[in-house]
N, C-alpha and C positions, 0 to 999 in steps of 0.2 A: 448357430443359433441367431435367431433374429432378434434385434433389439426392439424394445417397447416404444422408446423414444424416438425422436427425429434426430438425426445427425446433422441437421441444419441449423447454424448458429451464425447466421449472417449478422445479427443484431449486436453480436460480441466482437466482431471483426472491426479494427480501426479503419480498414481500407474499403468499407462498404461503398462509401461515396464514388469510389472509382467507376463502378457501374453506371450511376447517373451521369457521370461526367463524360464517359467515352462510348456508350452504346446508344446510338440514335433511336429516337422514339419509334421511326418506322422500320427498324431492323427486323428481319425476319423471325429471328428467335424470340425477340422482346413481343412481337404480335402473337405468335404461337402460344407463348406462356401467358398472354393475357386472355387469349380466347379458348385454350384447351385445358381441361382439367385432367391432370395426370394423378391425382390422388386415389384413383382406382387400382393403381398398379400394386401397391403394398398389400392390401386385403386380397387382392386376386392371387398374389404369389405367396401368401402367408403359409399355404398348405405345404409348399415345396421346402420348407425349413423345419427344422427342429426347434421347439419353443424354449427348451431349458437346457439343451446340452450342446458342447461344441463352442468353437471359437466364434466371437461376434462376427456376423456376415456383414458385408457392405450392404448398404441399404438398397433394395430391390428397385425402387424408384429411381435412383441414380443410375444403376445398372442398365435399366430399361431405357432410360434417356439416353445414354451412350450408344446403345444399339440404334437408337432412333436417328441420333446424329450421324452415325456410321452410314446409314442408308440415305438420310437427306442429303449428304455431300458426297456419297459414293467413296469412302474412304476404306482403307485396310485397318485393321485393329492398332497396329503399330503407329500409322500416321495419325489416326484419330486420337490416340492418347497423347501423342507428341503435340498435337495442335490444341488439345483441351488444357494442357499445362499452361500455355502461354496465351490463348485467345480468350479474352475476358467476356466476350459474348457467350462463348461455350460454357464457361463456369457460371456465369449468371443464369442460363438456361438450366444448369445441373442443380441449382441451389446450393452452390459451395461458395466458400469464402475465396477472395481473390487470390490469397496467399496458400490455399490447400494444394496438397500433392495429390497427383492423380494415382489411380490403381495401376497395377502391371496389367499389360495387354493380355496375358494369359488368362486373367479372370474373365475377360468376356467370352473365351472358348469355354470355359467351365460353366458360366452362366447360361449360355445357350444350350449346352448339352444336359446339364442336370436341373436346370429350373422351369425351362420351356416345354411344355407338353402340348399335344394336339388340342386338347381342351382349352388351354390358355390362349393358344393362337386364335381360335374361334371366338372366346371372350374378348380378346384384344380387338378383333376386327369390328365386333359388335359394339364395343364401347363408342368407337368413332362414329357409327351409325346413330346410336342413342344419343351422343352429345350433340349430333346435328339436329336431331328430333327435339331434343329436351331444350334446346337453346331457341326453339321456335323458329328455325330457319327455313322450315319446308316452304311456306307461303312466300317468302322473300326469294328463296332459291328457284321457285317456279316463275316467279316474275323476270329475274335477271339472268337465268341461266343461258338463253339464247346470244346474250350479250358478251358474256364472259368466256367468250369463247378461245579288206584283202580277201578271205574265202567266203566272205559273204556274198550270196547271190545279189544280183542287180536289183535295187529297190524298185517298186512299182511308180509310175508317175503319180502326180498330184491329182490326176484326173481318174485313177485307176477305182474300178469298183470293189465291192467287198470280197467278191470271190478272188480276185486277184491279190488282194490283202491276206486272205486265208492261205492260198497257194503259196505266197511268199514267206509266211510264217512257218508253214510246214516244211519247205526247203531249208529255211534257216536253221530250224530245229536238226534236220536231217544231217546237214554238212557240219553241224557243231557237236552232234551227239558224243563222238568218241572223245573229243577234247574235253568237253564238260566232265564226263565221267572220269577222265584221268587226272582233272585238275584237283580233285579233292576238295574243292570248294562248295561247301554245304549249301550256302546262301544261293549260289548260281545253279547248283542242282535242284533246289526246291522251286525255284523261279521256273526252271525248264519243266519240271514236272507239272507246275500249275498251267503252264501254257498249253502242254499236251492234254491236260484235262479239259481245258476250255475249248481246244480244238475238236474235242470229242463231244462237247455239249450240244444236245439237239437245238439249243437257242443260239448257236453260234452265229446264226444270221442277224440276230437282233442284238447281240453284245458284242461291242467294241473294245471296251477295257477290261483287263483282268481285275481291276480294282473297283469298277463301278458296274455291278450287274443290273442295277436299275434303270440305266439311262438305255435308250433305243434310237434308232434311226427314224426320223420322220422326213417329209417332204414339204418344201416349200412351193415347188412347181414340179411338173412332171420330169423335169431334167436336173433338178437341183435338190439336194438333201441337206439336212442338219443332223447332228447327233447331240441328244441330251433330254430335255424335258419340255412339256408344254404347261403353262399356266393358263387356266380358264376362269377369268373374272366374270362375275355377273355385277353390271354397273348401272346405277340409277341415271336418269336424264341429267342430273347435277354432277355427274361425273364422280360419283362417290362409289367406291367398291364395297358392294353388300355381301358377296359371297365368293368363295374361292374354291377351285379344285385343281390339284396338281397331279399331272400324270406323266409317264414316260413319252417321249417324241413320237412313237408310232400309234398312239392311241387315237381313236376317232373323236372328233370334237363333239358331234351330236349327241353322244350317250351321257355327257355330263350334264345336260339340262335340267333333269329331274332333281338331281342333288344340288344343284346350284339354286334352283327355285326354292327348295326346301330350307337352304341355309339363308337365303335372302329373307324368307318369311320368319325364320327364327330370329333373324336380327331386327325384326320389328317393321319391315316393309310389306305393303300389299301390293302384288303384282297384278296389273290389268292388261300389260301388253309386253310381249318379248321381242325384241329387235335384234336379228343376227344374220349371219351369212348362211349359205345355202346349205351347210352342213347340218343345221338343226331342223331341216324339213324331213320328217319321218312320221309314220303312223303312230309311233310310240310317243313321240314329242307332242303330236297334235292331241292325242288322248290325255297325255299329261296337263297340257293346257286347258282342256276342257272348254266349257262354255264362258267361263270368266276371264280367259286370258286369249288375247288375240296373237298369233305368232306371225310377226312380220319378218319374213325371210323369203328368199327367192329360191324357187325350185328351177334347178337345172334342167330344161326340157330334154335334154340327152339322156337323163337318168331319173326320168319320171317313174320308171319301174322299181327304181331303188327306193323312191319315196312311199311306194305303195306297200312296202314290207315284204317283197318277193324275194329278197336276197337271203340265201341261205347262211346259216350261222357262220360267223368269221369273215365273211365278206363284207365290204363296206365302200361307201363312195368317198375317196379322198378329194375333198373340195379344193385344197390348195393345189394339188397336182392335176385336178380335173380329170381323174382317171379311177377306174374300179381298182381295189385293193384286196388281194386274197388274204387267207388267215395267216400265212407266214409273213405278210407285210410287204409283199412284192406288188409292184404296179403293173397292170396291163401295159403292153406295148402300144396298143393302138385299139381304136373302136370302128367298127363296121356296122353301118346302117343298112339293114337288109328287109326284103318283102318275102314273107312265107307264101307257100302255094294257096292259102285261104285268104290271103290277102292282108293278114296282121303284119305290122311292121315291128320288127325287134332288133334289138342292139346285140352285137357280137363282139366281146372283148378278148383280145388275143394276147396271151401271156408268153413269155419266153420258154421255149421247150428246153433250152439249156438249163435254166434255173429250176424248172419243174422237176427235171430228172434228178437234180442234186438235192431237192427239197427234202427235208426229213419228214413233211407231212404229206407227202404224195400218196401214200398208200390211203389216207383216209379223204384226201380232197378230190373232188369231181373233176378239177381242171387237170391233174396230175395223173389221172387213170386213161386208159384206152390206147389205142395204137395209132391214133391220129397223128399225122405230121405235126399239127398245130395245137396248142393247149388253149382252149377258150371257154368263155363262160357267156352263155346267151339268155336274154330276157326280153320279153315283151315290152312295149312301149306304154305310154300313158293309159291308165285306166279311167273309166268314166268319173271315178271320184277324184282323180287328180287333174283331171280336165276342169273340174270346178274349182279346184285349188288354183290352177293356172289362170282361170278367169278372175278370181279374186285378186290375183298378183298383177294384174293388168288394170286394176282400178285406180282412180286418182288419189284416194286415201292411201293405198298401199305405197304409191310413189313418193308422195309427200312425206310419209313416215320413215321411209327408207333413206331419206336425205340426211337424217340426224345420225346414221350409223357411223359416219366417220368420226365420231366422238371417241367411239371405243378404239379406233386405230390411233388417233391422236394420243389418248391416254396410254395406250401399250407403248407408243414410241416414248412418252415421257418416262415410263417406268424402265426402260431399257436404257435410254440415253442419259438420263439425269441420274438415276438411282442404281445403275449397274446390274439391272435384271437381264442384260444381254449374255451374261456368262455366269455360271454357278459358282458360288464361293467354295463349296466343297462338294465331295462326292455323295452320291445316294439321296433317293427320294426323300428320306427322313430329313437331310440336310437342306434340301430344295424347298420344303415347305415353309420352314421359319423364315428362309429368305423371301419367298414370295409374300408371306403374311406380313413381314415387317415393312417391306417395300409398299405393300398396299395400305398399311396403317400410316406411314409417312405421308404417301400421296393424299390420303384422307383428310390428314391433319392440315396440309398445306391447302386444301380446297376449302376445308371449312373456315379456316383463317382468312382465306381470299373472300368468301362470301359473307364473311361477318364485317367487311370493310363498308364504310357508308357510301352509298352511291352518289357519284358526283355528277352534277349536270354539265 
């Protein structure tokens, strides 16, 4: 049950003066509290509570602020609650009396899982954008943004590929099968059965964890991979996150642009220009941008055919690895530039025949078919339309606008290093989305607070 009256009774506390005495005027939490209105939280979350029945709930605004502090300082639930019990700046920010007792850390988990929905996450992000606009900061932002700148088989090596890991798991289950069956240990038998089912799954090449079927392998370069998720933020020139999409690690970046534009527009922004990397250059994205939005992103000349929309369904160009990626998520081993008999230049992407033979999609994939010694995918190079695009990318205007793309990378670095976005707090895409949204909310609040500071000469 959600109480109708506020739980904040600072005026009744005999220790209220402590805050004025020990928290400096320039303390980050004091400045955030002065510049950001958190009163939107209680009305936004009211629908998540029963109005008349049940035990009185902790105020949503305070619980929300606790999650804000967790991301702001990259703390675990236990460390956050322990610190909030003794840190007067925390209690001041939470609108609590200095002598107040903190909640149990387990309530944070319950709050995240039962009170925070996808709609609320979108509303939360929108609120930071609206507050930036409502405070009439946009004009000031545009002026100052540039300046604010034993029988076990031998384990595979750390460099082993997924195929070796799968082979090891199969061998491990084989040598342990009789012992597990004879043990009578139900938990161990269930785990063994789950592992067998996972090995038979057609998505085994994408799934690494038996507990997290949402995560996937992605590529940082052609030789390095990561396992987990991708966060796709849409950011304003003032480094405010205006839209977010969260996907598994193997998802192509460019496909997220239409959704990000739609979210940014719903959050009150009018886009006239999109600046990104080469993953975003495609016919679909150029059509999405239309006449009113200029797409500032560089086409890789080696994949101009990919930009012209000639790729078959499921194939995409992985800009991080700099290579073509098949529907199963495998990268081509190399690319060859050749000239056909008619004089046309085409690109030939060669895939691993070993991986193609084992791929569960080989019957429906053009690369996996045929009796050729090599598995390859060929495409013609730049069309006339793409030559026009490449000409635009050679202009002085394009080069100047591309110079500010580094702001996105700097912001991503801040989210990862300062607020814990380098690792997932828990398993599953459903858990990754709140983590990303709260992290973006925190970064937006910090940025708005910074922009609200008077400019010193």
